C-alpha positions in Angstrom: 6.7 -12.3 18.3 8.9 -14.5 16.1 12.3 -13.4 15.0 12.5 -11.2 11.9 14.0 -12.3 8.7 15.7 -9.9 6.3 14.6 -9.9 2.7 17.0 -8.7 0.0 15.9 -5.6 -1.9 19.0 -4.8 -3.9 19.2 -1.3 -2.3 20.0 0.2 1.1 17.4 2.8 0.3 14.6 0.2 0.6 14.6 -2.3 3.4 12.4 -5.3 4.0 12.0 -7.6 6.9 9.6 -10.5 7.4 8.0 -10.5 10.9 5.3 -13.1 11.6 4.1 -13.2 8.0 4.2 -9.4 7.7 6.7 -8.1 5.1 7.7 -4.7 6.5 9.0 -2.6 3.6 10.7 0.6 4.7 11.6 3.5 2.4 15.0 4.4 3.8 16.2 7.9 2.8 15.3 9.7 6.1 17.7 12.6 5.2 15.4 13.4 2.2 12.1 12.5 3.8 12.3 9.3 1.8 11.9 11.1 -1.6 12.0 8.6 -4.4 15.2 8.0 -6.4 15.5 5.8 -9.4 17.3 3.3 -7.2 14.3 3.2 -4.9 11.9 2.9 -7.7 13.8 0.0 -9.2 13.9 -1.8 -5.8 10.2 -1.3 -5.3 9.4 -2.4 -8.8 11.3 -5.7 -8.2 10.3 -6.3 -4.6 6.5 -5.7 -4.5 5.6 -8.4 -7.1 8.1 -10.8 -5.5 6.4 -10.4 -2.1 3.0 -11.1 -3.7 4.3 -14.5 -4.8 6.0 -15.4 -1.5 4.0 -18.0 0.4 5.6 -16.9 3.7 4.1 -13.4 3.3 0.5 -12.8 4.5 0.5 -9.0 4.4 2.7 -6.2 3.2 3.3 -3.2 5.5 4.8 -0.2 3.7 6.3 2.6 5.8 9.1 5.2 5.9 12.2 5.8 8.0 13.0 8.8 10.1 9.6 10.3 10.8 8.4 10.7 7.2 6.5 8.4 4.8 7.6 9.8 1.4 8.0 13.3 0.0 7.3 12.1 -3.6 9.9 12.5 -6.3 13.3 13.8 -5.4 13.7 16.8 -7.7 17.3 17.5 -6.6 18.3 13.9 -7.4 16.4 13.9 -10.7 18.8 16.6 -11.9 21.8 14.4 -11.1 20.3 11.3 -12.6 19.3 13.1 -15.8 16.0 13.1 -17.7 15.2 10.6 -20.5 16.3 11.8 -23.9 12.9 12.1 -25.4 9.2 12.5 -24.5 8.7 8.9 -25.7 11.4 7.6 -23.4 10.0 9.6 -20.5 6.6 8.1 -21.1 8.0 4.6 -21.1 9.8 5.3 -17.8 6.7 6.8 -16.1 4.6 3.9 -17.2 7.2 1.6 -15.7 7.1 3.6 -12.5 3.3 3.5 -12.4 3.4 -0.3 -12.3 4.4 -0.1 -8.7 1.1 1.6 -7.8 -0.8 -1.0 -9.8 1.1 -3.8 -8.2 0.2 -2.6 -4.7 -3.4 -2.3 -5.7 -3.7 -5.6 -7.4 -1.2 -7.6 -5.2 -2.8 -10.9 -4.2 -2.2 -10.0 -0.5 -3.5 -7.2 1.7 -1.3 -4.1 1.9 -1.1 -1.6 4.7 0.6 1.8 4.6 1.9 3.1 8.0 2.4 6.9 7.7 4.7 8.3 10.4 4.9 11.8 8.8 4.4 13.6 5.5 3.2 11.9 2.4 3.3 14.1 -0.7 2.8 13.7 -4.5 3.8 10.2 -5.6 4.5 9.3 -2.0 0.9 10.0 -1.1 -0.3 8.0 -4.2 1.8 5.0 -3.1 0.0 5.1 0.3 -3.4 5.4 -1.4 -2.5 2.4 -3.6 -2.4 0.3 -0.4 -5.6 -1.4 0.9 -5.4 0.3 4.3 -3.7 3.3 5.9 -2.8 4.0 9.5 -1.3 7.4 10.3 0.6 9.0 13.2 -1.4 12.0 14.5 1.6 14.2 13.5 1.4 13.1 9.8 0.2 15.3 7.0 -0.7 14.9 3.4 -0.7 16.9 0.2 -1.1 16.1 -3.5 1.6 18.8 -4.2 1.4 18.6 -8.0 -0.3 22.0 -8.5 2.6 23.7 -6.8 5.0 22.1 -9.3 2.9 22.9 -12.4 2.1 19.2 -12.9 -1.1 17.3 -13.2 -0.4 14.2 -11.1 0.9 10.6 -11.5 1.1 7.2 -9.8 -2.7 6.9 -9.9 -3.3 9.8 -7.6 -6.5 11.0 -9.4 -7.9 7.4 -9.6 -7.3 6.5 -5.9 -8.3 9.9 -4.5 -11.6 9.9 -6.4 -12.5 6.5 -5.1 -11.5 7.2 -1.5 -12.9 10.7 -0.9 -15.3 11.3 -3.7 -15.2 13.5 -6.8 -15.6 16.9 -5.2 -13.0 16.5 -2.5 -10.6 14.8 -4.8 -10.8 17.8 -7.1 -10.2 20.1 -4.2 -7.2 18.3 -3.0 -5.7 18.1 -6.5 -6.5 21.7 -7.6 -5.3 23.4 -4.4 -2.5 21.0 -3.2 -3.9 21.8 0.3 -2.0 20.3 3.2 -4.3 18.2 5.5 -3.5 16.7 8.9 -3.9 13.1 10.0 -7.2 13.7 11.9 -8.8 15.5 8.9 -7.5 12.7 6.7 -9.2 10.1 8.9 -12.5 12.1 8.8 -12.3 12.2 5.0 -11.6 8.5 4.8 -8.1 9.1 3.3 -6.7 7.0 6.2 -8.4 4.3 8.2 -6.8 5.0 11.6 -5.0 7.9 13.3 -2.9 7.0 16.3 -0.3 8.7 18.6 3.0 8.9 16.8 4.8 7.0 19.4 2.4 4.0 18.9 2.3 4.0 15.1 4.7 1.2 14.2 3.5 -1.1 17.0 -0.2 -0.5 16.1 0.5 -1.0 12.4 2.4 -4.2 13.0 -0.3 -5.6 15.2 -3.0 -4.7 12.6 -1.0 -6.1 9.7 -0.2 -9.2 11.8 -3.9 -9.9 12.4 -4.6 -9.6 8.7 -1.6 -11.8 7.8 -2.9 -14.6 10.1 -6.1 -14.8 8.0 -7.0 -17.3 5.3 -4.7 -16.6 2.3 -7.0 -17.9 -0.4 -10.1 -16.1 1.0 -8.1 -12.8 1.4 -6.8 -13.0 -2.1 -10.3 -13.5 -3.5 -11.8 -10.9 -1.2 -9.3 -8.3 -2.4 -10.0 -9.1 -6.0 -13.8 -8.9 -5.3 -13.4 -5.5 -3.8 -11.2 -4.2 -6.6 -13.7 -5.5 -9.2 -16.5 -3.8 -7.4 -14.9 -0.5 -8.4 -15.3 -1.4 -12.1 -18.0 -4.0 -12.7 -21.8 -4.1 -12.5 -23.6 -5.7 -9.6 -24.6 -8.9 -11.4 -21.1 -9.6 -12.5 -19.9 -9.1 -8.9 -22.7 -11.3 -7.6 -21.7 -14.1 -10.0 -18.0 -13.9 -9.0 -18.9 -13.9 -5.3 -21.0 -17.0 -5.8 -18.2 -18.8 -7.6 -15.7 -18.0 -5.0 -17.9 -18.8 -2.1 -18.4 -22.3 -3.5 -14.6 -22.6 -4.1 -13.8 -21.4 -0.6 -16.0 -24.0 1.0 -13.9 -26.7 -0.8 -10.6 -25.5 0.8 -8.8 -27.0 3.8 -8.8 -23.6 5.3 -12.6 -23.6 5.5 -12.6 -27.0 7.2 -9.9 -25.7 9.6 -12.1 -22.6 10.4 -15.1 -24.8 11.2 -13.0 -27.0 13.5 -11.4 -24.0 15.2 -14.9 -22.5 15.8 -16.2 -25.8 17.3 -13.0 -26.2 19.5 -13.1 -22.5 20.5 -9.6 -21.7 19.3 -7.9 -19.6 16.7 -7.7 -21.2 13.3 -4.3 -22.1 11.8 -4.7 -21.3 8.1 -2.4 -22.9 5.5 -3.5 -21.4 2.2 -4.8 -24.7 0.9 
């Protein structure tokens, strides 16, 4: 594997390294199970869109340090940071925070969440906002909101409903039940469940395989899939037709044909 390259995040609480076109973003507060501080939220808000526009990045891999993914909001730290002075200010802040979930979902590159351990509340929602999820067999998940007297944020209701269906989404939200990685895989909440010791290697290989794919086609593919959640069949068919024609005019398509004929792996350039 090629050498990694550090990417500046503006905070030691969020780390980022580029490894063979995979931007590995690590939530880095292991002493607090990577619970989200305002500093982390700011770093993610700045970093995720920047990675989307970086031509050297083919896939974003989001994970957590120290055996956890993210425990959600850091309630202890919130008290120290202080609440916004009004309901209107709080609304503006939360809408700003929610933009990170939206950015992961709409980013013009595939995103993968690697879950080494617990993901709760907003932390779970950030994982659900990614395109794919791979979990250690020791990981567990909970919406957590009902235990706090809250209704949910960061797109948790939207992502859950689309991933596991209406009835199960309601159950997970209403009860805040804790589910293990194998059950999460069975429900479709995560795509893969692997031994904890193998998680990062498996996640990096998976993300690397995706990152080596054709950038233009992957960008259009992701947008097609996102639009399929919202639009009617005919609208999706029309967009697919337009992009299939456009894809056949790219250099990447010609490279794929040559690679197939020469029985080698294609070298896509995003052109």
